[in-house]
C-alpha positions as CSV (number, residue, x, y, z in Angstrom):
1,A,-7.0,-3.3,8.0
2,T,-8.0,0.1,9.1
3,R,-10.3,3.1,7.4
4,G,-7.7,5.7,7.4
5,E,-9.4,7.8,9.7
6,A,-6.1,9.8,11.2
7,G,-4.7,12.6,10.0
8,E,-6.0,16.0,8.8
9,V,-8.9,16.2,5.9
10,A,-10.2,19.7,4.6
11,A,-13.3,20.4,5.1
12,E,-15.0,20.3,1.9
13,Y,-13.8,16.6,1.1
14,L,-16.4,16.1,4.7
15,R,-19.2,17.8,3.3
16,D,-20.9,14.8,2.6
17,Y,-19.5,12.2,5.1
18,A,-20.0,11.8,8.7
19,S,-16.2,11.2,9.5
20,I,-12.9,10.8,8.0
21,A,-13.2,6.9,8.2
22,E,-16.7,6.9,6.0
23,L,-15.0,9.3,3.7
24,R,-11.6,7.3,3.6
25,E,-14.1,4.0,3.2
26,A,-16.0,5.6,0.2
27,E,-13.1,6.7,-1.6
28,L,-11.4,3.1,-1.7
29,R,-15.0,1.5,-2.8
30,C,-14.5,4.0,-5.5
31,A,-11.0,3.0,-6.3
32,A,-12.1,-0.8,-6.2
33,G,-14.7,-0.4,-8.7
34,H,-12.7,1.5,-11.2
35,L,-10.2,-1.8,-10.8
36,G,-12.9,-4.0,-11.0
37,L,-12.0,-5.5,-7.7
38,S,-14.5,-8.9,-6.7
39,G,-14.9,-6.9,-3.1
40,V,-13.0,-4.8,-0.5
41,H,-12.2,-6.4,3.4
42,F,-11.7,-4.2,6.5
43,L,-10.1,-5.6,9.8
44,D,-11.6,-2.8,11.5
45,Y,-8.8,-1.5,13.5
46,R,-8.3,2.2,13.8
47,D,-5.4,4.1,11.7
48,S,-2.5,4.4,13.6
49,G,-1.2,7.8,11.9
50,M,2.4,8.4,10.7
51,A,5.0,7.9,13.1
52,G,5.4,9.6,16.4
53,S,2.0,11.0,16.2
54,A,-0.3,11.4,18.7
55,D,-2.7,8.4,17.0
56,N,-0.1,5.9,17.9
57,A,-0.8,5.6,21.2
58,H,-4.8,5.1,20.9
59,P,-5.5,1.7,21.9
60,Q,-7.4,0.7,18.9
61,A,-4.7,1.7,16.8
62,F,-3.7,-1.1,14.1
63,I,-0.1,-1.0,15.6
64,N,-1.2,-1.9,18.7
65,A,-2.7,-5.1,18.0
66,P,-0.6,-8.3,18.5
67,L,0.9,-9.3,15.2
68,E,-0.4,-12.8,15.7
69,E,-4.0,-11.9,16.2
70,V,-3.8,-9.9,12.9
71,A,-2.1,-12.3,11.3
72,Q,-4.8,-15.3,12.0
73,K,-7.6,-12.7,10.8
74,V,-5.8,-12.4,7.8
75,A,-5.0,-16.2,7.2
76,C,-8.7,-16.9,7.6
77,K,-9.5,-14.2,5.1
78,I,-6.6,-16.2,2.4
79,R,-8.4,-19.4,3.4
80,E,-11.8,-17.8,2.4
81,L,-10.8,-16.0,-0.9
82,K,-8.3,-18.6,-2.0
83,P,-5.8,-16.3,-3.9
84,Q,-2.8,-17.8,-6.4
85,V,-0.9,-14.7,-5.3
86,V,-0.7,-12.5,-2.4
87,L,0.6,-9.0,-2.6
88,T,1.6,-6.6,0.5
89,F,3.8,-3.7,1.1
90,D,7.6,-3.6,1.2
91,P,9.7,-4.2,4.8
92,I,9.4,-0.2,5.2
93,G,5.6,-0.1,4.6
94,G,6.5,1.7,1.3
95,Y,6.7,5.1,2.9
96,R,7.3,4.1,6.1
97,H,3.8,4.1,7.6
98,P,3.5,2.1,10.9
99,D,0.5,0.5,9.6
100,H,2.1,-0.6,6.4
101,I,4.9,-2.2,8.1
102,H,2.6,-4.2,10.6
103,I,0.2,-5.3,8.0
104,H,3.6,-6.6,6.1
105,K,5.1,-8.4,9.0
106,A,1.5,-10.0,9.8
107,T,0.9,-11.0,6.0
108,E,4.1,-12.6,5.5
109,R,3.1,-14.3,8.6
110,A,-0.6,-15.2,7.2
111,F,1.1,-16.5,4.1
112,H,2.5,-19.2,5.6
113,L,-0.1,-19.9,8.4
114,A,-3.1,-20.1,5.8
115,G,-1.7,-23.8,4.9
116,D,-0.4,-24.7,8.2
117,P,-2.9,-27.6,9.2
118,D,-2.2,-27.1,12.8
119,F,-3.5,-23.7,12.4
120,T,-7.2,-23.8,13.1
121,C,-9.9,-21.5,12.0
122,D,-13.7,-22.1,10.3
123,L,-11.8,-23.2,7.2
124,P,-9.2,-25.9,6.0
125,P,-5.8,-24.7,5.0
126,Y,-4.9,-23.5,1.4
127,Q,-1.5,-22.1,0.7
128,P,-1.1,-19.4,-2.0
129,Q,1.4,-20.0,-4.5
130,R,3.2,-16.8,-4.6
131,L,4.1,-14.0,-1.8
132,Y,5.3,-10.6,-3.1
133,Y,5.9,-6.9,-1.8
134,H,4.9,-4.0,-3.8
135,T,8.5,-1.6,-3.6
136,I,8.5,1.9,-5.1
137,S,10.9,2.8,-8.1
138,K,14.1,4.2,-6.8
139,R,14.7,5.9,-10.0
140,F,11.7,7.7,-9.9
141,L,12.3,8.7,-6.0
142,R,15.6,9.5,-6.7
143,F,14.7,12.3,-9.1
144,A,11.7,13.1,-7.2
145,V,14.3,14.1,-4.2
146,G,16.9,15.7,-6.8
147,F,13.8,17.9,-8.8
148,L,12.7,19.0,-5.2
149,R,15.7,20.5,-4.1
150,L,15.9,22.1,-7.2
151,I,13.1,24.2,-7.0
152,G,13.3,24.4,-3.7
153,K,11.3,22.5,-1.6
154,D,12.5,20.2,1.1
155,P,12.2,16.0,0.1
156,S,11.6,15.3,3.5
157,K,8.3,16.8,3.8
158,W,6.2,15.2,1.0
159,G,2.9,14.9,1.2
160,R,-0.6,16.6,1.8
161,N,0.5,16.5,5.7
162,Q,4.0,17.2,4.9
163,D,4.6,14.0,7.2
164,I,6.5,11.9,4.4
165,D,10.5,12.0,4.4
166,L,11.2,10.8,0.6
167,T,15.2,10.8,1.7
168,K,14.1,7.8,3.8
169,L,12.5,5.6,1.5
170,L,15.8,5.0,-0.8
171,V,16.1,1.3,0.0
172,D,17.5,-0.9,-3.0
173,F,14.9,-4.0,-2.0
174,P,16.2,-6.6,-5.1
175,T,13.3,-6.4,-8.1
176,H,12.3,-9.8,-9.5
177,A,9.0,-8.7,-11.3
178,R,8.4,-5.5,-13.4
179,I,4.5,-5.0,-14.4
180,N,4.1,-2.7,-17.2
181,Y,0.7,-1.3,-16.9
182,A,0.3,1.3,-20.0
183,P,-2.5,-1.2,-20.8
184,V,-4.4,-0.1,-18.1
185,L,-3.0,3.4,-17.4
186,K,-6.5,5.2,-17.9
187,R,-8.0,3.0,-15.3
188,K,-5.2,3.0,-12.8
189,E,-5.4,6.9,-12.7
190,A,-9.1,6.7,-12.5
191,A,-8.6,4.5,-9.3
192,S,-6.1,7.1,-7.9
193,R,-8.4,10.2,-8.2
194,C,-10.8,8.5,-6.0
195,H,-8.3,9.2,-3.0
196,A,-9.0,13.0,-3.5
197,S,-8.8,13.7,0.5
198,Q,-5.5,11.8,0.0
199,I,-3.8,13.9,-2.6
200,G,-5.3,17.2,-3.0
201,P,-3.9,20.4,-4.9
202,A,-0.5,20.3,-2.4
203,I,0.8,17.5,-4.6
204,T,-1.1,17.8,-8.0
205,G,-0.7,21.5,-8.2
206,G,2.0,24.1,-8.9
207,P,5.4,22.5,-9.6
208,F,4.4,19.3,-8.8
209,R,2.1,18.3,-11.4
210,W,5.1,18.5,-13.9
211,L,6.8,15.5,-11.3
212,L,3.4,13.9,-11.8
213,R,3.6,14.3,-15.9
214,L,7.1,13.0,-16.1
215,L,6.2,10.0,-13.8
216,R,3.3,9.3,-16.4
217,F,6.2,7.8,-18.6
218,D,7.2,5.2,-16.2
219,T,4.2,2.7,-16.5
220,T,5.8,0.0,-14.6
221,D,5.3,-1.3,-10.8
222,F,7.5,-3.0,-8.8
223,F,7.8,-6.4,-6.9
224,M,9.9,-8.2,-4.7
225,Q,9.2,-11.6,-4.9
226,A,9.5,-13.2,-1.2
227,Y,8.1,-16.8,-1.7
228,P,9.1,-18.9,-3.5
229,P,12.4,-17.9,-3.6
230,P,13.2,-16.2,-6.4
231,E,15.5,-17.2,-9.4
232,E,18.7,-15.8,-9.7
233,G,18.8,-13.3,-12.6
234,K,15.1,-13.8,-13.5
235,I,12.7,-10.8,-14.2
236,L,9.5,-11.7,-14.1
237,T,6.7,-9.7,-16.2
238,D,3.7,-11.5,-15.2
239,L,3.2,-11.9,-11.2
240,F,0.8,-15.1,-12.0
241,A,3.5,-16.9,-14.2
242,E,3.7,-20.5,-13.2
243,A,1.4,-19.6,-10.1
C-alpha cells in the first residue's frame, strides 16, 4: 500500500537514491525478483510510521485513508489479478505496525467485496477461494524475548529503530496451515537480504546473529485461515489445497 518512506535510514543506503521511498521500492522489487513474483503493485499511500510517531498525522498517511476507499482499490486489484488465494497480515499487523493493521482490515473487506455483484468497478466480480493471515511463530517469539533478556537486551526495543515491542506480539492466534519453506530457504534468504536498509547490522550483528542462526532451523511459516471457516483439527501444509 505504501513505499515505506517513514523512519530513519543510514546515509550509506541512500547513496544511489533520491529518497527513502525510491530506495524501499527498489528493495521490494529486488526481493520480488528473487521470489519470482510476476509483479509488484502499489496503492500509492504514504507510510504512516510506527504507532505514536509524527508520521501518523500526515494527511497522506495510509492510516488516514478511509477503510472503504482502500478496500475498493484492493477489491478491484483482486478482480484484475484473479488470485486463488489471498494473504494478508494478522489482526495485529505482525508487529503492530499501524499500516499493516489497516491493510489487514481493508483486505478482509476487499476479499468479499471482489465477488459482490453489487460492487462495481471496471471489471466483473471475482471471488477468491481462500483468505489467510500470516502469523509470527509464537514459539520463536517466546524464545527471542527470553534470549534478549538473558543477554541484557530490552525485548521491548527491537529492530533497527528500536520501535518494536516483542512482548506485545505474543498473541495466540490459531494455526490452520504450516508451510515448510526449507526447499526454497536460499531464495527466501536472498529476498530478505534485499531489504538491507530495514535490517542492517543492528539486527544481524553481535549476539543477534546467533538468534537468526537458530531461526534457520525452524523453516516454517504459520497461517490462520479466515475463509472459508477452517475444518476443526485440520492443519494444512499447502495453502492451495482444495483451492
